[in-house]
C-alpha positions in Angstrom: 15.5 4.0 -15.0 16.0 0.9 -12.8 18.8 -1.7 -13.2 17.8 -5.0 -11.6 19.9 -8.2 -11.5 18.6 -11.7 -11.1 20.0 -15.2 -11.0 18.5 -18.1 -13.0 19.4 -21.5 -13.9 19.8 -21.6 -17.7 21.5 -23.9 -20.2 25.0 -22.7 -21.2 26.0 -23.7 -24.7 29.8 -23.2 -23.7 29.6 -25.2 -20.5 27.2 -27.7 -22.0 25.0 -27.9 -18.9 22.5 -26.0 -16.9 24.2 -23.6 -14.7 23.4 -20.2 -12.9 23.4 -17.1 -15.0 23.1 -13.5 -13.9 20.4 -11.6 -15.9 20.6 -7.8 -16.0 17.4 -5.9 -16.7 17.0 -2.3 -17.5 13.4 -1.4 -16.6 11.7 -4.4 -18.0 14.2 -5.2 -20.9 17.0 -7.7 -20.6 20.4 -6.0 -21.1 22.8 -8.9 -20.6 23.0 -12.6 -19.6 26.2 -13.8 -18.0 27.2 -17.3 -17.1 28.5 -17.6 -13.6 30.6 -20.6 -14.3 32.5 -19.7 -17.5 31.8 -16.0 -17.3 30.7 -15.6 -20.9 28.3 -12.7 -21.4 25.6 -12.1 -24.0 24.9 -8.5 -24.5 21.5 -7.4 -25.8 20.9 -4.1 -27.5 18.6 -1.7 -25.4 18.0 1.8 -26.6 18.6 3.7 -23.4 17.2 7.0 -24.6 14.1 5.4 -25.9 13.6 3.6 -22.6 14.2 6.9 -20.8 11.6 8.9 -23.0 9.0 6.0 -22.7 9.3 6.0 -18.9 8.9 9.9 -18.8 6.0 9.7 -21.2 4.2 7.0 -19.1 4.5 8.9 -16.0 3.2 12.1 -17.6 0.4 10.3 -19.5 -0.9 8.4 -16.4 -0.7 11.4 -14.0 -4.3 12.6 -14.7 -5.7 9.0 -14.2 -3.7 8.6 -10.9 -4.8 12.0 -9.6 -8.4 11.2 -10.4 -8.1 7.9 -8.7 -6.7 9.5 -5.6 -9.4 12.3 -5.6 -12.2 9.6 -5.8 -10.6 7.5 -3.0 -10.0 10.2 -0.5 -10.3 13.9 -1.4 -9.3 15.1 2.2 -6.0 13.1 2.0 -5.3 14.5 -1.5 -5.9 18.1 -0.5 -3.8 17.7 2.7 -0.9 16.1 0.9 -0.8 18.2 -2.2 1.3 21.1 -0.8 3.9 18.6 0.5 4.0 16.7 -2.7 4.3 19.9 -4.7 7.4 20.8 -2.6 9.0 17.3 -2.9 8.3 16.7 -6.6 11.2 18.7 -8.0 13.6 16.8 -5.8 12.1 13.4 -6.8 12.4 14.4 -10.3 16.1 15.5 -9.9 16.7 12.1 -8.2 15.1 10.1 -11.0 16.9 12.1 -13.6 20.4 11.6 -11.9 19.8 7.9 -11.4 18.8 7.6 -15.1 21.9 9.5 -16.1 24.1 7.3 -14.1 22.6 4.1 -15.9 23.0 5.7 -19.3 26.6 6.9 -18.5 27.5 3.3 -17.2 26.2 1.5 -20.3 27.5 4.1 -22.8 31.1 3.8 -21.3 30.9 0.0 -21.5 29.8 0.3 -25.1 32.7 2.7 -26.0 35.3 0.3 -24.4 34.4 -2.5 -26.6 
């Protein structure tokens, strides 16, 4: 899971004017919007487990299509890179799972504090 933060000029109902806000995304869903002037935050519900499972499903479901595309574009490159990719894959999966775990843990602990 990827957490991304962006700034945007939005109208704040508390400040009664357009000011900068920080928008936090988890994958492509908005998690929170925070006014940078008055510091009020609007939290939106995101089912983190559902997002995690959707991300895993999309990666698994699209793998045959991606492999076929690589095969058609350059077979020799695919055959040459396959052993290296097979060795690196478990580490990449572990890295992705650990980063997703951190995101889930961060937002679960924030939820339990409130």
